[in-house]
C-alpha positions as CSV (number, residue, x, y, z in Angstrom):
1,M,18.2,61.4,-7.1
2,T,19.6,64.4,-4.9
3,T,19.3,68.1,-5.6
4,S,23.0,68.4,-6.3
5,N,22.7,66.1,-9.4
6,L,19.4,67.6,-10.8
7,P,19.5,69.2,-14.2
8,K,19.4,73.0,-14.6
9,T,16.9,72.6,-17.5
10,M,14.3,70.3,-18.7
11,K,11.9,69.7,-21.6
12,A,8.5,71.0,-21.7
13,Q,5.6,71.3,-24.0
14,V,4.4,75.0,-24.1
15,L,1.6,77.0,-25.6
16,E,2.8,80.4,-26.7
17,A,-0.7,81.6,-27.7
18,F,-4.2,80.5,-27.8
19,K,-5.4,78.3,-30.9
20,S,-1.9,77.2,-31.3
21,P,0.1,73.9,-31.2
22,Y,2.3,73.2,-28.4
23,V,6.1,73.9,-28.8
24,L,8.7,71.6,-27.3
25,R,11.2,73.7,-25.5
26,E,14.2,73.7,-23.1
27,V,13.1,75.7,-20.0
28,P,14.8,76.2,-16.6
29,L,14.0,73.6,-13.9
30,P,11.3,75.1,-11.5
31,K,12.4,76.1,-8.1
32,I,11.0,75.4,-4.4
33,S,9.8,78.6,-3.2
34,S,7.4,77.6,-0.4
35,P,7.8,75.4,2.8
36,H,4.8,73.2,1.1
37,D,6.7,72.9,-2.0
38,I,7.9,69.4,-3.4
39,L,9.7,69.0,-6.6
40,I,8.6,66.0,-8.6
41,K,9.9,64.2,-11.7
42,V,6.8,63.9,-13.8
43,D,6.2,60.2,-15.0
44,A,2.9,60.5,-16.7
45,A,0.7,63.6,-17.5
46,S,-3.0,63.3,-18.8
47,Y,-4.8,65.4,-21.3
48,C,-8.2,66.6,-20.1
49,H,-11.1,68.7,-21.9
50,T,-10.1,71.5,-19.8
51,D,-6.7,71.7,-21.5
52,A,-8.7,71.9,-25.0
53,V,-11.0,74.6,-23.4
54,L,-8.1,76.6,-21.9
55,A,-5.9,76.3,-25.2
56,A,-8.8,77.7,-27.3
57,G,-9.1,80.7,-25.0
58,D,-12.5,79.9,-23.8
59,M,-11.5,79.7,-20.2
60,P,-10.5,83.4,-19.1
61,P,-8.5,84.6,-17.3
62,N,-6.4,81.6,-17.4
63,P,-3.6,81.0,-18.1
64,R,-2.1,84.0,-16.5
65,S,0.6,84.3,-19.0
66,F,2.4,82.6,-21.9
67,P,4.3,80.4,-22.5
68,H,2.0,78.0,-20.6
69,V,2.6,74.4,-19.8
70,G,-0.7,72.4,-19.6
71,S,-2.1,69.4,-17.8
72,H,-3.6,69.6,-14.5
73,E,-3.8,65.8,-13.8
74,F,-0.4,64.1,-13.5
75,A,1.7,61.8,-11.6
76,G,5.4,61.5,-10.5
77,T,8.1,60.8,-8.2
78,V,9.2,63.2,-5.4
79,V,12.9,64.1,-5.9
80,A,13.4,67.0,-3.7
81,I,11.5,68.5,-0.5
82,P,12.1,72.0,1.2
83,P,14.9,71.9,3.8
84,N,13.0,73.7,6.3
85,G,9.4,72.5,5.4
86,T,7.3,70.0,7.2
87,V,5.8,67.7,4.5
88,D,4.5,64.1,4.6
89,F,6.6,63.0,1.7
90,K,10.2,62.1,1.0
91,P,12.3,61.6,-2.2
92,G,11.4,58.3,-4.0
93,D,7.6,58.6,-3.1
94,R,5.3,58.1,-6.0
95,V,2.5,60.7,-5.9
96,G,-0.7,61.8,-7.9
97,V,-1.0,65.4,-8.4
98,P,-4.5,67.3,-9.1
99,G,-4.6,70.7,-10.5
100,R,-6.1,72.4,-7.4
101,A,-5.0,74.0,-5.1
102,L,-1.4,75.2,-5.4
103,H,-0.4,77.6,-2.3
104,A,-3.8,77.9,-0.9
105,C,-3.8,81.1,1.4
106,G,-4.8,79.5,4.8
107,V,-6.6,82.8,5.8
108,C,-9.9,83.0,3.5
109,D,-13.3,81.8,4.6
110,E,-12.8,78.6,2.5
111,C,-9.4,77.6,4.0
112,Q,-10.8,78.4,7.5
113,D,-14.2,76.5,7.2
114,E,-13.4,73.5,9.2
115,K,-16.9,72.1,8.7
116,R,-16.4,71.6,4.9
117,P,-16.0,67.8,4.5
118,E,-13.3,68.6,1.9
119,N,-11.2,70.5,4.3
120,D,-9.5,67.6,5.8
121,L,-6.1,69.5,6.4
122,A,-6.2,72.6,8.5
123,R,-6.2,76.1,6.8
124,Y,-6.4,74.5,3.2
125,S,-9.1,74.3,1.0
126,V,-9.3,73.1,-2.7
127,F,-11.8,76.0,-3.3
128,C,-9.5,78.7,-2.1
129,P,-10.0,81.6,-4.3
130,A,-6.3,83.0,-3.9
131,S,-4.8,79.4,-4.8
132,E,-3.2,78.7,-8.3
133,G,-3.9,75.8,-10.4
134,N,-1.3,73.6,-11.9
135,G,-1.9,73.4,-15.7
136,V,-4.5,75.9,-15.5
137,S,-3.4,79.4,-14.1
138,V,0.2,78.2,-13.7
139,D,2.4,75.5,-15.3
140,G,1.3,71.9,-15.2
141,G,2.5,68.4,-16.1
142,F,3.5,68.4,-19.7
143,R,7.2,68.9,-18.6
144,E,10.0,66.9,-17.1
145,Y,9.9,68.2,-13.6
146,A,7.2,70.1,-11.5
147,V,6.8,71.9,-8.4
148,V,3.6,70.9,-6.3
149,D,2.1,71.6,-3.0
150,A,2.4,68.7,-0.5
151,R,-1.0,69.6,0.5
152,Q,-2.4,68.7,-2.8
153,I,-0.9,65.4,-3.4
154,V,-1.6,61.8,-2.6
155,P,0.4,58.6,-2.5
156,I,-0.2,56.2,-5.5
157,P,-1.1,52.7,-4.3
158,S,1.2,50.0,-5.5
159,E,-1.6,48.5,-7.7
160,L,-1.6,51.6,-9.9
161,S,1.0,52.9,-12.4
162,A,1.7,56.5,-13.0
163,A,0.0,56.4,-16.4
164,E,-3.0,54.9,-14.7
165,T,-3.0,57.4,-11.8
166,A,-2.6,60.5,-13.8
167,P,-6.2,60.7,-15.3
168,M,-7.6,59.8,-12.0
169,M,-6.3,63.1,-10.7
170,C,-8.9,65.1,-12.4
171,A,-11.3,62.8,-14.5
172,G,-11.3,60.1,-11.7
173,V,-11.9,62.2,-8.7
174,T,-14.5,64.6,-10.5
175,I,-16.6,61.6,-11.6
176,Y,-16.3,59.9,-8.3
177,A,-17.0,63.0,-6.2
178,A,-20.1,63.7,-8.6
179,L,-21.4,60.1,-7.9
180,K,-21.1,60.9,-4.0
181,R,-23.0,64.1,-4.5
182,C,-25.9,62.1,-5.8
183,G,-26.4,60.9,-2.3
184,L,-27.7,57.4,-3.4
185,A,-28.0,54.2,-1.5
186,R,-27.1,50.8,-2.8
187,G,-29.5,49.7,-5.3
188,Q,-30.7,53.2,-6.3
189,R,-30.5,54.2,-10.0
190,V,-28.2,56.7,-11.6
191,G,-27.7,57.9,-15.2
192,I,-24.5,59.2,-16.7
193,I,-25.0,61.4,-19.8
194,G,-21.8,61.0,-21.7
195,C,-21.0,57.7,-20.4
196,G,-18.2,56.9,-22.9
197,G,-15.8,59.8,-22.5
198,G,-12.9,60.4,-20.0
199,L,-15.0,60.9,-17.2
200,G,-17.9,58.8,-18.2
201,H,-16.2,55.5,-18.7
202,L,-14.7,55.7,-15.1
203,G,-18.1,56.8,-13.8
204,L,-19.6,53.4,-15.1
205,Q,-17.0,51.5,-13.2
206,F,-17.2,53.6,-9.9
207,G,-21.0,53.4,-9.9
208,V,-21.3,49.6,-10.4
209,K,-18.7,49.0,-7.6
210,M,-20.7,51.3,-5.3
211,G,-23.6,48.9,-5.6
212,L,-25.6,51.5,-7.8
213,E,-27.8,50.4,-10.8
214,V,-26.2,52.3,-13.6
215,F,-27.3,53.6,-16.9
216,G,-24.8,55.0,-19.3
217,I,-26.1,57.2,-22.2
218,D,-24.3,58.4,-25.1
219,N,-24.8,59.1,-28.8
220,S,-21.6,58.4,-30.6
221,D,-20.6,55.0,-32.1
222,T,-17.1,55.2,-30.6
223,S,-18.2,56.2,-27.1
224,L,-20.9,53.6,-27.2
225,K,-18.5,50.8,-28.1
226,L,-16.0,51.8,-25.4
227,A,-18.7,52.0,-22.7
228,R,-20.1,48.6,-23.8
229,G,-16.5,46.9,-24.1
230,L,-16.1,47.6,-20.3
231,N,-18.4,45.0,-19.5
232,T,-19.2,46.6,-16.2
233,G,-22.9,45.3,-16.0
234,A,-24.1,49.0,-16.4
235,R,-27.1,49.4,-19.0
236,I,-25.6,51.3,-22.0
237,V,-28.3,53.3,-23.8
238,D,-28.0,54.8,-27.4
239,S,-29.8,58.3,-27.0
240,R,-30.0,58.6,-30.8
241,V,-33.0,56.1,-30.5
242,E,-35.9,58.1,-31.7
243,N,-38.8,55.7,-30.5
244,A,-39.9,57.0,-27.0
245,A,-41.2,53.5,-26.3
246,E,-37.8,51.8,-27.1
247,I,-35.8,54.3,-24.8
248,A,-38.2,53.8,-22.0
249,R,-37.6,50.1,-22.5
250,Q,-33.9,50.4,-22.6
251,I,-33.7,52.6,-19.5
252,G,-36.4,50.5,-17.6
253,L,-39.2,53.2,-17.4
254,A,-42.0,51.3,-19.1
255,D,-43.8,50.3,-16.0
256,S,-47.4,50.8,-16.8
257,K,-48.3,50.4,-13.1
258,K,-46.8,53.6,-12.1
259,Y,-47.5,57.4,-12.8
260,P,-44.8,59.0,-15.0
261,G,-43.3,61.0,-12.2
262,E,-42.6,57.8,-10.2
263,M,-40.7,56.2,-12.9
264,G,-37.3,57.2,-13.9
265,L,-33.8,57.7,-12.3
266,D,-32.9,58.8,-8.8
267,A,-30.0,60.9,-10.1
268,V,-28.4,61.9,-13.4
269,I,-25.0,63.2,-13.9
270,I,-24.4,65.5,-16.8
271,L,-21.0,65.3,-18.5
272,A,-22.2,66.3,-22.1
273,E,-22.0,69.8,-23.0
274,S,-25.1,70.0,-25.1
275,Q,-28.4,71.3,-24.4
276,N,-29.9,68.1,-25.9
277,G,-28.0,66.0,-23.4
278,F,-29.0,68.2,-20.6
279,D,-32.8,67.9,-21.6
280,Y,-32.4,64.2,-22.1
281,G,-31.0,63.7,-18.7
282,M,-33.8,65.9,-17.2
283,K,-36.6,63.7,-18.7
284,L,-34.9,60.5,-17.3
285,L,-35.2,61.8,-13.6
286,K,-38.1,60.8,-11.7
287,N,-39.8,63.3,-9.5
288,H,-37.6,64.6,-6.5
289,G,-34.6,63.4,-8.2
290,K,-31.3,65.1,-8.4
291,L,-29.3,66.4,-11.3
292,V,-25.6,66.8,-10.8
293,L,-23.9,69.1,-13.3
294,V,-20.2,68.7,-14.2
295,S,-19.9,70.1,-17.5
296,F,-19.7,73.8,-18.3
297,P,-20.4,74.8,-21.8
298,K,-19.5,78.3,-22.7
299,E,-23.0,79.0,-23.6
300,G,-24.5,77.6,-20.4
301,F,-27.7,75.6,-20.1
302,H,-31.4,76.4,-20.2
303,I,-33.2,75.2,-17.2
304,S,-37.0,74.8,-17.1
305,S,-38.2,76.2,-13.8
306,R,-41.3,73.8,-14.2
307,D,-38.8,70.9,-13.6
308,I,-37.6,72.5,-10.4
309,V,-41.0,73.7,-9.1
310,F,-43.7,71.1,-10.2
311,R,-41.4,68.1,-10.1
312,D,-39.0,69.1,-7.3
313,I,-35.9,68.4,-9.2
314,S,-32.8,69.6,-7.4
315,I,-29.7,70.8,-9.5
316,V,-26.2,70.8,-7.8
317,G,-22.8,71.5,-9.3
318,S,-19.8,69.2,-8.7
319,L,-16.2,70.3,-9.4
320,V,-13.5,68.1,-7.7
321,G,-12.8,66.6,-4.5
322,G,-10.2,67.4,-1.7
323,R,-7.2,65.2,-0.7
324,K,-9.4,63.1,1.5
325,T,-11.8,62.3,-1.5
326,L,-8.8,62.0,-3.8
327,K,-7.1,59.3,-1.5
328,E,-10.3,57.3,-1.0
329,M,-10.8,57.4,-4.9
330,L,-7.3,56.0,-5.5
331,E,-7.8,53.2,-2.9
332,F,-11.3,52.4,-4.2
333,S,-9.8,52.1,-7.6
334,A,-7.0,49.9,-6.5
335,R,-9.4,47.7,-4.3
336,H,-11.9,47.1,-7.2
337,S,-9.4,47.1,-10.2
338,I,-10.9,50.1,-11.7
339,R,-8.6,51.4,-14.4
340,P,-9.0,54.2,-17.0
341,I,-8.8,53.2,-20.8
342,I,-5.6,54.9,-21.9
343,K,-3.4,55.6,-25.0
344,R,0.0,56.7,-24.2
345,Y,2.3,59.1,-26.1
346,P,5.8,60.3,-25.7
347,L,6.1,63.9,-24.6
348,S,7.4,64.9,-28.0
349,K,4.2,63.7,-29.6
350,L,1.7,65.9,-27.5
351,N,0.3,67.6,-30.8
352,E,-0.4,64.1,-32.2
353,L,-2.3,63.5,-29.0
354,V,-4.2,66.7,-29.2
355,G,-5.1,65.8,-32.7
356,D,-6.4,62.3,-31.8
357,Y,-8.4,63.9,-28.9
358,S,-10.2,66.3,-31.3
359,R,-11.0,63.3,-33.5
360,G,-12.7,61.7,-30.6
361,I,-11.0,58.4,-30.3
362,G,-12.2,57.8,-26.6
363,G,-10.6,56.9,-23.3
364,K,-7.8,59.1,-21.7
365,L,-4.8,60.2,-23.8
366,I,-1.6,60.2,-21.7
367,V,1.8,61.6,-22.0
368,D,4.1,58.9,-20.6
369,M,7.7,60.0,-19.9
370,S,9.0,56.4,-20.1
371,L,8.4,56.6,-23.8
372,E,10.9,59.4,-24.5
373,E,14.2,58.2,-26.0
């Protein structure tokens, strides 16, 4: 497709206010405005928990304005590039698009810090405070076409479809980066609290293929069924079991020859948004272990200083990864046949998707543009 035969308008699902359904509207086609811009035809767009948080009005100051198009994890095909820009992509290329960081400024400390491992492109950082976020501060992927930053995106391996790639652009790279933040060697033990969700079920697959001993923990029948159905080889634990001895047996902590602080996991990743989930994960850590926080509940978490001081537990946050990590994650997924569990919907059924998400049906829910009539 060339720029001359692109349509002037397109279909988009927009939020017109917080706590309201999406509205399917005809809107103008977005325009290239930067030498880094690329116009893509969206092939698939994934729904993330952050979309729900944003739509509820619990993620100020985003979005910047209404109407707003959600989805910060999507995939598509390049249809136009800037006439005077220098980009690494051409029309016809299939690309994956994360939300961060559209139009990074190139001059802030984050962008110019060449020592950051994520800053694999000169004067570009996914942590640039001046950049925009597709689907968060500005429009995202729940539309037929989108303008993205060529520095954001990565090529899709031939083994992956657009629908499989879209959720990897946030859920996939987030849990992959969190596992890397654990700093573990092959054979060490990691726990994933919230293993049956969108991030968690990918984390089980990544962790096992990284050579880690993985323990997946969850507390709902739907999530546990999904996690166990993956057959990854990870140990799946129902945290609703009240008997402490049974939990210790399931997680492999019942070694009477060791002191309590010597037992437990080397690292735990917190995906759950409950204090109980956080506390449970902390209890599973051995002394000197690492707790990696990914979730960000509105009310925050209570952290015991005794765990930090007397047990030498370290706590770090993990957000996303840069383009280098994004590319590495997709190639790792293709090589090891790691795929998200997905359910697909046409763009016109986005509100049905949101309803299913609210009911907790599990896996990743995807708008697949090929399903449109």
